[in-house]
C-alpha positions as CSV (number, residue, x, y, z in Angstrom):
1,M,-10.5,0.4,16.8
2,P,-11.0,-2.7,15.3
3,L,-10.5,-2.7,11.4
4,I,-13.8,-3.6,9.8
5,K,-13.9,-5.7,6.4
6,T,-16.4,-5.7,4.4
7,R,-17.4,-9.3,4.0
8,S,-17.5,-9.1,0.0
9,E,-17.3,-13.3,-1.1
10,K,-20.0,-16.3,-1.1
11,L,-20.4,-19.7,-0.5
12,D,-22.8,-21.8,-1.5
13,L,-23.8,-24.4,0.3
14,R,-26.1,-27.9,-0.3
15,L,-27.0,-30.3,2.7
16,T,-30.0,-32.0,3.8
17,P,-33.0,-30.6,5.8
18,S,-32.8,-32.6,8.5
19,A,-28.7,-31.0,8.5
20,K,-29.9,-27.4,7.7
21,L,-32.5,-27.9,11.0
22,T,-29.7,-28.8,13.6
23,L,-27.6,-25.8,12.1
24,Q,-30.9,-23.2,12.4
25,I,-31.0,-24.7,16.0
26,A,-27.4,-24.6,17.2
27,A,-27.9,-20.9,15.7
28,S,-30.9,-20.1,17.5
29,A,-29.2,-21.5,20.9
30,A,-26.2,-19.2,20.2
31,R,-28.6,-16.7,19.4
32,R,-26.6,-16.2,15.6
33,S,-28.4,-16.2,12.4
34,V,-27.4,-19.6,10.2
35,S,-24.4,-17.1,8.3
36,E,-23.0,-16.4,11.3
37,F,-23.0,-19.3,12.9
38,V,-21.8,-21.4,10.5
39,L,-18.8,-19.2,9.9
40,E,-18.1,-18.7,13.1
41,S,-18.1,-22.5,13.4
42,A,-16.1,-23.0,10.5
43,L,-12.9,-20.8,10.8
44,A,-12.6,-23.2,14.4
45,R,-12.4,-25.2,12.3
46,A,-10.4,-24.1,10.1
47,E,-8.0,-22.4,12.6
48,E,-7.9,-26.3,14.5
49,S,-6.7,-27.5,11.3
50,L,-3.6,-25.9,10.7
51,P,-2.2,-25.3,13.8
52,D,1.7,-25.3,11.5
53,R,0.7,-23.1,8.5
54,Q,-0.3,-19.9,11.8
55,W,2.9,-17.5,12.1
56,F,3.0,-14.1,14.2
57,G,5.1,-11.0,13.4
58,L,8.1,-9.3,15.2
59,N,9.5,-6.8,15.4
60,A,13.5,-6.2,16.0
61,A,13.2,-5.6,19.3
62,Q,10.5,-8.5,19.7
63,W,12.6,-10.9,17.8
64,K,15.9,-10.2,20.0
65,A,13.5,-10.2,22.9
66,F,12.0,-14.3,22.2
67,Q,14.9,-15.2,21.4
68,K,16.6,-14.2,24.3
69,A,14.1,-15.8,26.3
70,L,14.4,-19.3,24.2
71,D,18.3,-19.5,25.2
72,A,17.1,-18.5,29.3
73,E,17.9,-21.8,31.5
74,P,15.0,-23.1,32.5
75,T,13.4,-21.8,36.0
76,P,15.0,-23.8,38.3
77,A,11.7,-26.2,40.0
78,P,11.4,-28.3,42.9
79,R,8.1,-29.4,43.3
80,L,8.4,-30.5,40.0
81,A,11.2,-32.6,40.4
82,K,10.6,-33.5,44.2
83,L,7.6,-34.7,42.1
84,L,9.7,-37.1,39.1
85,R,11.5,-38.4,41.6
86,E,8.7,-40.4,43.7
87,P,7.4,-43.3,42.3
88,S,3.7,-42.9,41.0
89,V,0.7,-43.1,42.2
90,F,0.3,-45.8,40.4
91,E,3.2,-47.4,41.4
92,R,2.3,-46.7,45.2
93,G,-0.6,-49.0,45.0
94,G,-3.2,-46.0,45.6
95,L,-3.3,-42.6,46.9
96,K,-1.4,-43.2,51.1
């Protein structure tokens, strides 16, 4: 069962009447409260903005399996190799 976290922090925001109306309309369309809509949107944007700061944790066995996968020889991809050997549609002058 997921751990439920209580929201205890508050963030105040000043905005124009038209920005507030836009958020209210968008929240209504998403069937969310304005607070939920703004929070979900802001968190999604934050995650997009911080890809290099994301991390994941592995236990010892998972780390070993991860390293093994990274060290493994690549799986042969004959169709990809053939595709890369042939001239592209742009080099051929169009589709055949």
